[in-house]
C-alpha positions as CSV (number, residue, x, y, z in Angstrom):
1,X,5.6,-15.3,23.5
2,X,8.9,-14.5,22.5
3,X,8.1,-14.2,19.1
4,X,5.0,-11.2,20.6
5,X,7.1,-9.2,22.5
6,X,10.6,-9.7,21.3
7,X,9.8,-7.4,17.8
8,X,8.0,-4.9,20.2
9,X,11.0,-4.7,22.6
10,X,13.6,-4.4,19.8
11,X,10.8,-1.3,18.0
12,X,11.3,0.4,21.6
13,X,14.8,0.1,22.0
14,X,16.2,0.9,18.4
15,X,14.1,4.2,18.7
16,X,16.5,5.4,21.2
17,X,19.6,4.0,19.0
18,X,22.1,6.8,17.9
19,X,22.4,5.7,14.5
20,X,20.2,5.9,11.4
21,X,21.1,2.1,10.5
22,X,17.9,0.3,12.1
23,X,20.1,-2.5,12.6
24,X,23.5,-1.6,14.1
25,X,23.2,-0.5,17.9
26,X,25.6,3.1,18.7
27,X,24.0,4.5,21.6
28,X,21.5,6.1,23.6
29,X,19.7,9.2,22.1
30,X,16.2,10.9,21.9
31,X,16.7,12.7,18.6
32,X,14.5,10.9,16.5
33,X,11.8,11.6,18.5
34,X,12.7,15.6,18.2
35,X,12.8,15.0,14.5
36,X,9.4,13.8,14.3
37,X,8.0,17.0,15.6
38,X,10.5,19.7,14.3
39,X,12.1,18.3,10.8
40,X,11.5,16.4,7.4
41,X,10.7,13.0,7.9
42,X,12.9,11.1,4.9
43,X,13.9,12.5,1.4
44,X,10.2,12.8,0.3
45,X,8.2,16.1,1.1
46,X,4.9,13.7,1.6
47,X,6.7,12.6,4.7
48,X,6.8,16.3,6.3
49,X,6.1,16.7,10.3
50,X,2.8,18.6,9.1
51,X,1.3,15.7,6.9
52,X,2.3,13.5,9.7
53,X,0.1,16.0,12.2
54,X,-2.7,15.8,9.6
55,X,-2.5,12.2,9.7
56,X,-3.1,12.4,13.5
57,X,-5.5,14.3,13.4
58,X,-7.6,12.6,11.2
59,X,-7.1,9.3,12.8
60,X,-8.4,10.9,16.4
61,X,-11.5,12.4,14.2
62,X,-12.1,8.8,12.9
63,X,-11.6,7.4,16.3
64,X,-13.4,9.4,18.6
65,X,-16.5,9.1,16.3
66,X,-16.8,5.8,15.5
67,X,-15.9,5.0,19.1
68,X,-19.2,7.2,20.1
69,X,-21.5,5.4,17.3
70,X,-20.1,2.1,18.1
71,X,-20.7,2.7,21.6
72,X,-24.1,3.8,21.2
73,X,-25.1,0.6,19.0
74,X,-23.0,-1.6,21.2
75,X,-24.6,-0.7,24.1
76,X,-28.4,-1.0,22.9
77,X,-27.1,-4.5,21.0
78,X,-26.2,-5.5,24.6
79,X,-29.4,-4.5,26.2
80,X,-31.3,-6.1,23.5
81,X,-29.5,-9.5,24.4
82,X,-29.3,-9.6,27.9
83,X,-33.0,-7.8,28.8
84,X,-34.9,-9.0,25.7
85,X,-37.3,-11.9,24.6
86,X,-37.6,-11.8,20.5
87,X,-37.7,-14.5,17.9
88,X,-33.9,-14.6,16.4
89,X,-32.5,-13.3,19.6
90,X,-30.0,-16.7,19.4
91,X,-29.3,-15.9,15.9
92,X,-28.1,-11.9,17.0
93,X,-26.4,-13.4,20.0
94,X,-24.5,-15.7,17.4
95,X,-24.1,-12.7,14.1
96,X,-22.6,-10.8,17.3
97,X,-19.1,-12.7,17.4
98,X,-18.9,-12.7,13.9
99,X,-16.5,-9.5,13.6
100,X,-14.5,-11.1,16.6
101,X,-13.2,-13.8,14.3
102,X,-13.2,-13.3,10.8
103,X,-10.2,-11.8,9.1
104,X,-9.6,-8.4,9.0
105,X,-9.0,-8.6,5.4
106,X,-12.0,-9.8,4.6
107,X,-14.0,-7.1,6.6
108,X,-11.9,-4.6,4.4
109,X,-12.6,-5.8,1.1
110,X,-16.3,-6.6,1.7
111,X,-17.1,-3.2,3.1
112,X,-14.8,-1.9,-0.1
113,X,-17.3,-3.8,-2.2
114,X,-20.6,-3.0,-0.6
115,X,-19.6,0.8,-0.7
116,X,-18.5,0.3,-4.7
117,X,-21.8,-0.8,-5.5
118,X,-23.9,1.5,-3.3
119,X,-22.0,4.7,-4.7
120,X,-22.9,3.2,-8.1
121,X,-26.5,3.0,-7.2
122,X,-27.3,6.2,-5.7
123,X,-24.6,7.9,-8.1
124,X,-26.6,7.2,-10.9
125,X,-30.0,7.3,-9.2
126,X,-29.8,10.6,-7.8
127,X,-26.6,11.9,-9.8
128,X,-25.1,12.2,-7.0
129,X,-20.7,12.3,-6.4
130,X,-20.9,9.8,-3.7
131,X,-17.4,8.3,-2.8
132,X,-14.9,7.3,-0.4
133,X,-14.1,9.5,2.6
134,X,-14.2,9.7,6.3
135,X,-17.6,8.4,6.0
136,X,-16.5,4.9,4.7
137,X,-13.4,4.7,7.1
138,X,-16.0,5.5,10.1
139,X,-18.9,2.9,8.8
140,X,-16.4,0.4,8.4
141,X,-14.4,0.9,11.6
142,X,-18.3,1.2,13.5
143,X,-19.1,-2.2,12.0
144,X,-16.1,-3.9,13.7
145,X,-16.6,-2.0,16.5
146,X,-19.9,-2.6,17.7
147,X,-19.3,-6.3,18.7
148,X,-16.4,-5.4,21.1
149,X,-18.6,-2.6,23.0
150,X,-21.6,-4.9,22.9
151,X,-19.3,-7.9,24.6
152,X,-18.0,-5.3,27.3
153,X,-21.3,-3.7,28.1
154,X,-22.9,-7.0,28.7
155,X,-20.4,-8.3,30.7
156,X,-21.1,-5.5,32.9
157,X,-24.6,-6.4,32.8
158,X,-24.4,-9.8,33.7
159,X,-22.8,-8.5,37.2
160,X,-25.5,-5.9,37.8
161,X,-28.0,-7.1,40.5
162,X,-31.5,-7.6,38.6
163,X,-33.5,-6.8,41.6
164,X,-32.6,-3.2,41.5
165,X,-34.5,-3.0,38.3
166,X,-37.3,-4.8,39.6
167,X,-37.5,-2.7,42.4
168,X,-37.8,0.4,40.9
169,X,-40.6,-0.7,38.7
170,X,-42.3,-1.9,42.0
171,X,-42.0,1.5,43.2
172,X,-43.5,3.1,40.0
173,X,-40.8,4.1,37.9
174,X,-41.3,3.3,34.2
175,X,-38.9,1.9,31.4
176,X,-37.5,4.9,30.7
177,X,-36.8,6.3,34.4
178,X,-35.3,2.9,35.4
179,X,-32.8,2.5,32.8
180,X,-31.6,6.4,33.1
181,X,-31.6,6.0,37.1
182,X,-31.0,2.2,37.6
183,X,-29.4,0.8,34.6
184,X,-27.4,3.3,33.2
185,X,-25.3,4.5,36.3
186,X,-24.6,0.7,36.8
187,X,-23.3,0.0,33.4
188,X,-21.8,3.1,32.8
189,X,-18.2,2.0,33.6
190,X,-18.5,-0.7,30.7
191,X,-19.7,1.5,28.4
192,X,-16.8,4.1,29.2
193,X,-14.5,0.7,28.9
194,X,-16.3,-0.1,25.7
195,X,-15.6,3.3,24.1
196,X,-11.8,3.3,25.1
197,X,-11.8,-0.4,23.7
198,X,-13.3,0.7,20.3
199,X,-11.3,4.2,20.4
200,X,-8.0,2.4,20.1
201,X,-9.1,-0.7,17.5
202,X,-10.1,2.8,15.7
203,X,-6.9,4.3,16.1
204,X,-4.7,1.0,15.0
205,X,-6.9,0.0,12.4
206,X,-5.0,-0.4,9.0
207,X,-6.3,-2.7,6.8
208,X,-10.3,-1.7,7.0
209,X,-9.0,1.9,6.9
210,X,-6.9,1.1,3.8
211,X,-9.7,-0.6,1.7
212,X,-12.2,2.3,2.5
213,X,-10.1,5.6,2.8
214,X,-10.6,8.4,-0.1
215,X,-8.6,11.7,-1.0
216,X,-7.2,13.9,1.8
217,X,-8.4,10.8,4.6
218,X,-4.9,9.6,5.6
219,X,-5.0,8.3,8.9
220,X,-1.6,7.6,11.1
221,X,-1.4,4.0,10.3
222,X,-1.8,4.3,6.7
223,X,1.0,7.5,6.8
224,X,3.4,5.1,8.9
225,X,2.9,2.5,6.1
226,X,3.6,4.7,3.3
227,X,6.7,5.6,5.5
228,X,7.9,2.0,5.5
229,X,7.7,1.4,1.6
230,X,10.7,3.5,0.8
231,X,12.5,2.6,3.8
232,X,12.8,1.8,7.8
233,X,13.6,4.9,9.3
234,X,14.6,5.6,13.2
235,X,11.9,8.3,13.0
236,X,9.4,5.2,12.3
237,X,10.3,3.4,15.2
238,X,10.0,6.1,17.3
239,X,6.3,7.1,16.0
240,X,5.5,3.6,16.1
241,X,6.8,3.4,19.7
242,X,4.6,6.9,20.3
243,X,1.5,4.9,19.0
244,X,2.3,1.9,20.7
245,X,2.1,3.6,24.2
246,X,-0.8,5.4,23.5
247,X,-2.8,2.7,22.8
248,X,-1.2,0.3,25.6
249,X,-2.3,3.7,28.1
250,X,-5.7,3.4,26.9
251,X,-6.2,-0.3,27.2
252,X,-4.8,-0.2,30.8
253,X,-7.2,2.1,31.5
254,X,-10.1,0.6,30.1
255,X,-9.1,-2.7,31.8
256,X,-8.8,-1.2,35.2
257,X,-12.0,0.6,34.6
258,X,-13.8,-2.8,34.4
259,X,-11.7,-4.5,37.0
260,X,-12.2,-1.5,39.8
261,X,-15.8,-1.2,39.3
262,X,-16.7,-5.0,39.0
263,X,-15.3,-5.4,42.5
264,X,-18.2,-2.2,43.9
């Protein structure tokens, strides 16, 4: 565990270091956090605060949209596996966990190749100029987030009393009414927790985004990596710390909601 937490602790500590040398402690300061929003970061114009905020906006847009789509599809998959009885159900159940275990680099490269082939076919057939952009990033993020959402929602369904749905049917409710009046309120905490998890994973993702981004679609993770290619500065430590705090807060909220509603 020390190899996991020590680098993170050092990152946070040195984001308050009163020195531009990242390996020498000279006192406490919070100026680097101010520099993120007030000054030029680094020596190149592409590291300006304006571009950083643009990258933040791109990340939030991608994460929100990908999270919503992944939550809708993931919830449908979870309901299908928990309530459905059809051929291939066991196969779908097994395929659900593949995105959770395969390396990010494999997902990123395979999606990039898929889009390359698809765009080549579409552009030749229809004469369009389809290319990499927000759409490809969102599709890539949805692809690996569906499984996470499905697992979370399915866990919520497992704790739901099936007799509630049976009682609704006995009282004359149809499937649609039963879902919206009985099932949906019961699994809503799981759906929200799944969206928060998908949003967090999408916000932090670098590998899939790197292989499938286009012109003008730089996200915050890509922006930070671009800064690291020149040098490690205190501003990078501060920006990374803010990303860490945001992700941690979202994960804690997600876990807290699951824990709270599981007791009810």
